N, C-alpha and C positions, 0 to 999 in steps of 0.2 A: 378608849384607851388613852392614857395620858401621853403627852409628848416627852419622850425620854431620849430622843435622837441626839441630844447634845452630849451624852455620855455613853460610853460603850459598856455593855454588860460582859464581863470577862469570865466570871466563875459561876458555878451553879448556885453558890450562896448569894451572889449579886442578883441573879435571876429570881431566886426564891424570895428575896426581900423586896423586889420591885413591886410597885403598886399595880402594874399591869398583870403580873402573874397572880398576885393576891386576888384581884378582881376575877380572873378566870377561875381560880380555885373556888372562890365563894359562889360564883354562878353555877359551877359544876356540882358542888355539894348541895346547893338549894334545889337542884333537880333530882339528883341521884339518891340522896338519903330518903326523902319522902317516898319516892317511887319504890325503893327497896323495902321500906317499911310497909307500904301498901301491899306489895307482892307477898311478903312474909306473913302478914296477917291473913291474906287470902289463902295461902298455902296451909297455915296452921289451922284455920277454920276447916278446911277440907280434911286434914288429918284427924282433927278432933271429932268431926262429924262421922268420919269413917269408923272411928274407934268407939264412940259413945252413942251414936244415933243410928243404930243398925236398921231399925224400922223405917226411918226416913230415907236413909241412903239406899235401901233395897226396894223402895217403892218403884214400881214399874211405870214408866212414862208412856212408852209405846212399844208393844212387842216385848222383846228382851232388853230393851234400853232402860236402864235404871238411873235414878238421880245420881248415884255414885259414878256411873260411867260418864254422865254429862259433866259432873264436877271435874273428873279426871281429864276429860278432853278440854275442859275450860282452862285447866292449868297450862296445857300446851298452847292454846289460843292466846291466853294472856301473856305468856312468855314471848311469843312472836309479836304481839301487839306492843308490848313494852319496848322490845328491841326496835321496832319500826318507829315508834314515837321518839325514842332516844336518838336514833340516827337523824331523823328530820330536825329535831331540836338542836342537836350538836352541829349539824350542817349550817344552821342559821345563827346560833348564838355562841358557839365555842370556836369552831374551826376558823372563821375569818380572823378573829382576834388572836388566836393561837398562831396562825400563819404570819401575821404582822409581827408578833413577838419573836417568832423564829427568825424572820428576816433581820430583825433588829439585833438579835443575839449573834447571828452568823455574819452580820455586816453586809448582807446582800442587798442589792437595790430591790425595791418593791415594784 
């Protein structure tokens, strides 16, 4: 984060134009957009397979467990995994700098 303590950020527009905020937004987008795209591809592959690959999706893996059921459960697992990955990433890469920026905006001592 650049040193901006010599001037006070007074409006939302000042904050939005600050290099610190731009860096936070860039870092956030570089993680979230690819992760969202990856999940959407995974989801649409599941939907398309369910609609067009009945034979493959109805293939029994063990007992009454089918490929479709495993893919469906995989959707839940991947949702929780993405959430956990994001929380760990944000704790390390976003939150400390966001907290510094918040203190700078509010004029509180760090």
